[in-house]
C-alpha positions in Angstrom: 138.0 -171.3 174.9 136.1 -171.9 171.8 138.3 -172.1 167.8 136.9 -171.0 164.6 135.9 -173.6 162.7 134.4 -172.2 159.5 136.4 -173.1 156.6 137.5 -170.9 153.6 135.0 -170.0 150.8 135.6 -171.4 147.3 136.1 -168.5 144.6 135.5 -171.0 141.5 132.2 -171.9 143.6 131.1 -168.1 143.4 131.8 -167.7 139.5 129.8 -170.7 138.7 127.0 -169.4 140.9 127.1 -165.6 139.1 127.2 -167.4 135.3 124.0 -169.0 136.3 122.3 -166.1 137.1 123.5 -163.9 134.4 121.7 -166.5 132.5 118.7 -166.6 133.8 118.6 -162.7 133.4 119.3 -163.0 129.6 116.7 -165.4 129.1 114.2 -163.6 130.7 114.6 -160.2 128.6 114.8 -163.1 125.8 111.4 -164.4 126.6 110.3 -160.5 127.3 111.3 -159.3 123.6 109.5 -162.8 122.0 106.5 -161.4 123.7 107.0 -157.8 123.4 107.1 -158.7 119.2 104.4 -160.9 119.0 102.3 -158.7 120.3 103.3 -155.9 117.7 103.3 -158.0 114.9 99.7 -159.6 115.6 98.5 -155.6 116.1 100.4 -154.9 112.5 98.6 -157.6 110.9 94.9 -157.1 112.3 95.7 -153.0 111.4 96.5 -153.9 108.1 94.1 -157.2 107.6 91.7 -155.9 104.5 89.1 -159.0 104.3 87.8 -160.0 100.9 84.0 -159.7 100.4 81.8 -162.5 100.3 79.3 -163.4 97.7 76.4 -162.8 100.7 78.6 -159.2 101.4 78.0 -158.2 97.9 74.5 -159.4 97.5 73.7 -157.1 100.5 74.9 -154.1 99.0 72.8 -151.2 99.0 75.1 -148.2 97.9 74.9 -145.9 94.4 76.2 -149.0 91.8 78.8 -148.1 89.5 78.8 -146.1 86.6 78.7 -148.2 84.1 75.8 -150.5 85.6 74.0 -147.0 86.1 74.7 -146.4 82.5 73.5 -149.7 81.5 69.9 -149.0 83.1 69.5 -146.1 81.0 70.2 -147.3 78.0 68.0 -150.3 79.1 65.3 -147.3 80.4 66.1 -145.5 77.3 65.1 -148.5 74.5 62.3 -149.6 76.3 60.8 -145.5 76.1 61.9 -145.7 72.6 59.7 -149.1 71.7 56.9 -147.9 73.5 57.2 -144.5 71.2 57.6 -146.6 68.3 54.8 -149.2 68.7 52.4 -145.9 69.4 53.7 -144.7 65.8 53.2 -147.7 64.0 49.8 -148.0 65.6 48.4 -144.4 64.3 49.9 -145.2 61.2 48.0 -148.0 60.6 45.1 -146.3 62.2 45.6 -143.8 59.2 46.0 -146.3 56.6 42.8 -148.1 57.6 40.6 -144.6 57.3 42.3 -143.9 54.6 41.3 -146.8 52.9 37.9 -145.5 52.6 37.2 -144.6 48.8 36.7 -140.6 47.8 33.7 -142.5 46.6 32.2 -143.1 49.9 33.5 -139.8 51.7 31.1 -138.2 49.2 28.2 -140.4 50.2 29.1 -139.8 54.0 28.8 -136.2 53.1 25.3 -136.4 51.3 24.1 -138.0 54.0 24.9 -135.3 56.6 23.1 -133.1 54.1 20.2 -134.9 53.7 20.1 -135.6 57.9 19.9 -132.2 58.6 16.3 -131.6 57.4 15.2 -134.7 59.1 13.0 -134.8 62.3 12.8 -137.9 64.8 14.9 -141.0 63.6 13.7 -141.2 59.8 12.0 -143.5 57.7 14.8 -146.4 57.2 15.5 -147.5 60.2 14.2 -150.8 59.7 16.9 -151.5 57.0 20.0 -150.8 58.9 22.3 -152.8 61.3 25.3 -152.7 62.4 28.4 -154.8 63.0 31.6 -154.5 65.0 35.2 -155.0 63.0 38.1 -156.3 65.4 40.5 -153.4 67.1 43.1 -155.9 65.4 41.7 -155.1 61.8 41.9 -151.3 62.2 44.7 -150.3 63.8 42.6 -150.0 67.1 40.1 -147.8 65.8 36.2 -148.6 66.9 34.7 -149.0 63.5 31.9 -150.5 62.4 29.7 -151.5 59.4 26.2 -150.4 58.7 24.7 -152.6 56.6 22.3 -151.3 54.2 19.7 -153.1 52.3 17.1 -151.4 49.9 13.7 -153.2 51.1 11.0 -151.4 48.3 10.7 -152.0 44.5 12.6 -148.7 43.5 16.2 -146.9 43.3 17.1 -145.9 46.5 19.7 -143.5 48.4 20.3 -143.5 52.0 21.8 -141.4 54.9 22.5 -142.7 58.6 23.4 -141.0 61.2 25.9 -143.4 64.1 26.8 -141.3 67.4 29.1 -142.7 69.9 28.1 -142.6 73.7 30.3 -142.9 76.7 30.0 -145.3 80.0 27.6 -142.2 81.1 25.4 -142.2 78.1 26.6 -139.0 76.8 27.3 -138.4 72.7 30.7 -137.7 72.0 31.5 -138.4 68.6 28.7 -138.7 65.5 29.5 -140.2 62.5 27.3 -140.5 59.2 27.3 -143.0 56.5 25.6 -143.1 53.3 24.9 -145.3 50.0 23.7 -143.8 46.7 21.3 -144.7 44.2 20.7 -148.7 45.7 19.0 -150.9 43.4 16.0 -152.8 44.8 17.5 -155.8 47.1 21.2 -154.1 46.6 23.2 -153.8 49.9 25.8 -151.7 50.7 28.0 -151.1 53.7 29.6 -148.6 54.5 32.0 -147.4 57.9 31.4 -145.6 60.6 34.9 -144.6 62.4 35.4 -143.2 65.4 38.5 -141.5 66.4 38.2 -141.4 70.3 40.4 -143.1 72.6 39.8 -147.2 73.2 39.4 -146.3 76.6 36.7 -145.3 77.9 34.6 -147.6 75.7 31.8 -146.2 73.6 28.7 -147.9 72.3 27.4 -147.1 69.3 23.4 -146.7 67.9 21.7 -145.8 65.2 20.6 -142.2 65.7 18.7 -141.7 62.1 18.9 -143.7 59.0 16.6 -142.1 56.0 15.7 -143.2 52.7 15.3 -140.6 49.8 
């Protein structure tokens, strides 16, 4: 007949095992809490992170410029337009001043020349006594101006009437001017101006259409 040889259980051993198990559980719970906190913190930081633009970012900006820059651009444009307008007005004033420098006496001679040439057929009798030289536009306010040189090659006092035609690149006469010189002594020279008011472009050519000695 067998006897029961099992030994009684130790109550203190059971308590130590329970305490160890409880410690493991608490450690696991704490680790999970730390992981959760770390994850939440990372998500919040990522969501609220706002990067500062770099130089490359701002250089490639293609949106609407700030109002200050837009105002500056408009100001620069207006200034350029004003300068161009002022330059045009200045050039026109210089041209008018140059043309006004022609004396009243020369204006009367030119009017007389136009009247004299109305009844002249052909090119007239004095084309050999007349030549033309152009003036730089920088000296005429941008106008096309010609010095018409008239020389009395006779041995008597004479007056002259000259018609100058201005032609476009197609050869069409687009403007006519009359100049004259009155009571030139033998060998005396006069140099009236024939001035065109046409724009600089297209370029015009000038020719002596008629020259009459009377």
